[in-house]
N, C-alpha and C positions, 0 to 999 in steps of 0.2 A: 489516133489515126495509125493504122498498121497495114503494111502491105506484105508482111513476111509470110503469112499463111498462104498467099497466092503464088509463092515462088519456092515450092519444095524442090524443084530442079532448076538450077541456075540457067537463065537464058544466055546464049552466046554473046549477045550484044553488051553484056555486063563487063566483058573482059577488055574491050577497047571502045573508044569513042567513035560513033558513026551516026548515020541519019536517024536510026531508031532511038538511040540514047539522047540525042540532041532534041528530038521531037518530044520526048518525055521529060526533058529537063525542067520545064515550068512546074510540073507536079513535084519534082524533087525539091524545087525552091520552096514550095508550100510546105512540104514535109519538114524541110530544114527550119522554116519559120516556127512550126509547132514545137520542134525540139528546143529552139532558143527560148520560147515562151515557158516551156516546162522547166528549163534550167534556171531561168530568172526567178520563177516561183520558188524553186528549191533553194536557190541562193538567198532569197529574202526571208526564208523560213516562215512563210505566212501560215503554215500549218505546223503546230507544235507536235512533233512526233517523238515518242519515247524511244530512246536508243536501245539497241540490243544489249543484253546483259553479258554476252561473251563475244570475243572477236569473230568477225565474219571474213572468210576468204571467198571472193567471187572469182570463178573461172568462167570467163565469158569471151565474146568476140564482138567486133563491130561489123563483121561481114555476115550476111545472111548465109545460112547453110553451115554444115559441120566443118570445123577446122581441126578436130581431134581433141575435143575437150574431155570426153569421157575417160579415156585412158589416163589423162592427167589428174582428174578427180580421184581416180582409184589410187594412183601413185602417191598423190599428196596425202590422202588419208592413211595409207600404209606407212609413209615416212613420218608423219606426225605421231602415229602410234609408237613407232620405234623411238621417237624423241621424248616419249612420256606423256604426250597429250591424249585426250579422249575426244576424238572428233565425231561429229554427227554430220549427215549429208542431207541437203534439201534439193528438190528439183520441182519444176512446174509440171512434170510428167507429160511432156509434149506428145500429142497423138492419143492421149488417154481419154476415156469417157469422162464427161463432166461429173464432178463431185462437188457436194456442197460443204465439205469439210476436209481438213488435212487427213491424209491416209498413210499408214505405215506400210513399208514395202519389205518383202523378204524374197529370197530366191525362188519361192514357190508362187509368188504373186502373178496374176494374169497381166501380161504386157498391154493388152487391149484396154484394161481398166486403169492401170497406174503408169503406163508408158514403158517403152522398150529399154531406154537407157537406165532408169532406176533399177529395173530387174537385172540388167547386165551387171551393174555395179554390185548388187547384192550377191549375185552368183560368183563373180570374180573374187569378192572379198570374203566369201563364206559366211555371210551374215555377221561379220565382226562389228559392223557399225550400224547404228540406227539410221534409217533412211526414211524420210517423209516427203510426200508430194502434195502439191496444191498450188494453183496459180498465184495466190496471195502469199508471198514468201514470208512476210512478217508473222502472219498467223501460223504458217507452217513451223517456223522456228519456235513460236510459243508452245505449240503442241508437242514438238519434239523435246523441248527442255522440260515440259511438265511431266512427260513420261520417262525421260532420261536425264534427271538432274545432274548426273555425273559428267555430262558432256561439257567441255570447256572451250571448244572452238567449233564453229560451223563452216562447212564447205558448201558453197552454193554452186550447183551446176547451172551455169548461165545466170543472168540477173543484172547485168551491167546497166540495162536500160529500164530496170524496174524501179520506178520512182517511189514506190511504197516501202522500199527496204532502206531505212536510214542507216548510214554508216559514216564513219570518220576515217577517211583514207589515210594510209601510212604517209603519203607524201605531204599531208597537212598536219602531221604530228600525231595521228591516230594510230590505232592498232588493228584496224580493218585493212584488208589487202585486196586491191583490184588488179587481177591479171587479165590482159588481153591476149588471147591465143591467135596466132597468125600462122597460116600455112603457106605453101609455095605459090599460091595464086596471088598473094599480096592483096592489094585493094582494088584490083581490076581496073575499071576506067575511072575510079575515084569519085564517081557520082553517088549521091544519096539515092535511096529507093524513090521511085521505081525505075529511074533511068540508069541506076547502077546498083551494086550489091551492098552498099553501106547503110547500116542502121544509124550510124553517127559519123560525123566527120573523122577522117583518119588522124587528124591532129588531136583527137580526144585525149585528155589527161588520163594517165594510168600509172599505177605504182611500178609495174614491170610488164614487159612483153615476153610471152613464151613462144619461141619459134619452134614449130614442129617440122619444118623443112627449110632448106635453103630456097630463096626466091628463084622462080624460073626466069629465064632471060626476058620473057615478055612482061613480067610483073614490074611494078614500080621499084626503083632502087631503094635498098634498105635505108640508106643514109638520108633520104629526103624527109622521112617522117621520124626516123628512129635514132638518128645520130645524137649522141649525148644523153640518151635515155637508157634506163636500166633494162637489160634484155638477157634472157637465158635461152640456150638452144637445147631442146629435148628431142632426142632421136628415137622415133618409134621403132620397136623391134618386133618381128614376127616370130612366134614360138612354134612348137611342134603342132601340126594339125591333128585334130582328133575327130573320129567318126561321130556324126550327129547322134546316132542311136546307140553307140557303144563308145562312150567317152574314154574308156580305158585303152582303146585301140588307137595308138598314136603313130604318126610317121613324120619324118622330116620333109620339108618342101622339096628338097633336092631329090628325094626318092620318087616323088611324083613326076618330076621332070625326066627321070630315067625310065619310069614305067610306061608313061603315056605320051603319044604324039600330041603336038599342040592342038590339032583338030579334034582330039578326043577328050580334051579338058575344057571346062567352062568355069569362069570365075563370075560370081554374082555379088553385087554390092548395092545396097540401098542406103547411101550416105549423102551428105551434103557435097562431098567431093569424092565420088567413087574411084576416080583415077588414081588417088593416093594409094588405095589398096592394090589396084592393078600394077602400079609401078613398083610397089614393094614386093609383090610376087615375082616380078621379072628380075629383081635384084637377086632372088634366090634361084634363078634359072627356070622359073615356071612361065612358060608362054602358053596362053590359053585364049579361047574366045571369051570376050568380056561383055557382060550385061550390066550396064550401069542404070540404076533405077532411082526414082526420087527418094529423098530422105524419108525415113519412117514408113517405107513400103511394107505391105503385108504379103504373105505367101500362102499358096494352096498346093495340094497334090497335083492339080491340073497344070499349074505353072511349071513344076519340075518335070512332069511327064512329057512336056513338049520340048524339053532340052535334049538334043541328040549328043550325048557325051557319056563316057564311061566314068568320069570323075567330075564332081562339082565342088568347087571351093567357095566358101562364103565367110563373111565376117561373123564375129560373135554377136554383134548387135542385131544382125539379121537372124541369127540362129535362135535367139530367145523367142522369136515369133513363129518358130517351126515345130512347136510341141504337137505331137500327134502325127507328124509326117514321117513315114517309115522308109523313105528312099535311101537305100544302102549306099548310093553313090555320093551322098553329101558328106563333105568334110569341112570342119570348122577351123578357121585359122585365127588364133588369139593374137592380139597386139598389145604391147605394153611399152611403157617408157620408164626410164630411170631418172630420179631427181638428183641432180648434181649437188655436191657438197656446198658449192657456193650459193646455190638457191636455198637449200635447207638452213644454212647458217644465217643468211639474210632474213629469211622468214621467221626463224626463231627470235632474232633480235627485235623484230616488229611485234610479234605476239606477246613478248615478255614485258612490253611497255606498260606502265600504269594506265588504268582506264582514264582517258582524258575527260570523259563525260562527268565523272564525279566532281570535277573541279569547276564545271561550267553550268550545271543544272541548278 
């Protein structure tokens, strides 16, 4: 049972409790019951699943919609490489055309076939890491390891709720890591789908929480769910903007603020939380008309031709779907995060543990 595909753009009633969310609460209760049944089946180990041969790091969220996972996946892969590991990356390829087998992704792959986020990861990392997509993550890992036997750690872009991906979490003595990514919206009204934004209860066990922003005053206090739990703050940074059709042409965001009046600039973002991008632009002095679109939106020449602006700023995730668009006004703003030493050291200590499965099978 899944409601997530019906909510590509978060409804406003998810942020606070009111008549609509209370009316939908019975459906949330049913959804929660299904989750509890699935967890019971998993805990009883009624189905003997073969463990993954290498450690798995899951970068996911319990809230529907993007919380900033993709830049974290990229940063983790690059950090692990610096530490001497050989990471591979898997994704379900959200928004991609249905495929009957795992598919390899490169920077030249078609986002409509393999998904926009995997293509973005490949482009940002210069094809340094093997990237494979398929909804069945265990099969994806098997295909990746078959073609790239040198890989010794897997990073999964999302997958916390994927019951078919067996893992032994670090908190239970294993070497697999489950990260929950949390942004400034917090847990909204704290209801499960469809009355609220949560795929799982906020009290969900996790090895660590990755905070991509400080919680807003309207979000739930951090200490209610996270006090005493391991958490790391990752601050996203915007880089130099580059022209969509001439990537070597780069400018600072501050220069755009000096060149154009606010009414002559438009910012476009098709994300789970577009406001995060708009707020980040404002911190650099860029005040623009903002167009927030549902996550994984697609773009056409007609869409941009209707925008009355001399400069259009957009995210890299949106830009990967703009191949063939020749609008000279479009500039792409990259976003990245840095992995703090405290996180990389803790992660290293977990990944270097002996495989616990070899003692229990």
